[in-house]
N, C-alpha and C positions, 0 to 999 in steps of 0.2 A: 589959221585955226582949221582943225579937221572937223567932219560931222561929229565925232565923238564928243566935243566940247561944246557943241550947241545945246541950248536948253531943250529939253524934251516936253512936249504939250500933249495933253489929252487927246486921243484921236478916237471921235465917236464912231466912225465907218469901222475902225479896226474892233473897237468895244462890240460894235453889233456883230460882227463876224465871229468873234470869241464866243459870244453868248449862243450864237446859232450853232456853233459846233459843239458846245457843251450841252445844249437841248438835244441835238441829234445823238450824242453819246449816251445821254440819260434814257432816250427812247430805244436806242439799241440794247442797253442794259436791261431794261424793263421786258423786252421782247425775249432775251436770252434767259430770263429768269434768275440773274445774277443779283438782283435787288428788289424788294417789293415796293408798291408805291408809297407805303408808310415810311419805309426807311429812306426812300429817295427824299421825300418831303422833309424829313428831319435833317438829312444831310444838307439839303439846300436852304435851311432856315438861316437867315443871318444872324440871329441871336440865341441860336441853340445852346450855347455854353452859359448863357445868362441865368444865374441863380435866383429864383423869384423869392427864396427863402431868406436871403442875406444880400441886401443892397445898400452901399454905401451912399448915404445922402449929402453929408458934409464932413469937413474935419473940424473938430473943436480947436478953436484958436488958442486957448489957454494950455491945453495938454497935447495938442496935436494928433489925437486919436481921432478915428473916423466914427461917426455917429451913424449906426446901422439901423435898417428898417426892414420889416418883412412884409411882402406883398402875397404871401401864402393866405388862402381863405381858411378861416377858422372853421374847424369841424366841430360838430355836435352841439352847436349852440341852440339858440331858440329859434324856431321858425315864425315868420310874420303870417297871421292869417290872411 
């Protein structure tokens, strides 16, 4: 059995090194002006592609269709005093 056939396990030390390299790369990009702090934050957000206006909650057992819900704030409604 070669090393390629062995199961691979998560290596915490290697992950820490990867994250440190990524942070250093981000800092260098900011210093060079390649990206703004806001753009970098958006790029690093784990759920940046999540649509708050259309989220599937569950699948209808009878029809098989998804039941959708919106988490967007309603605009223009009454304000509480």
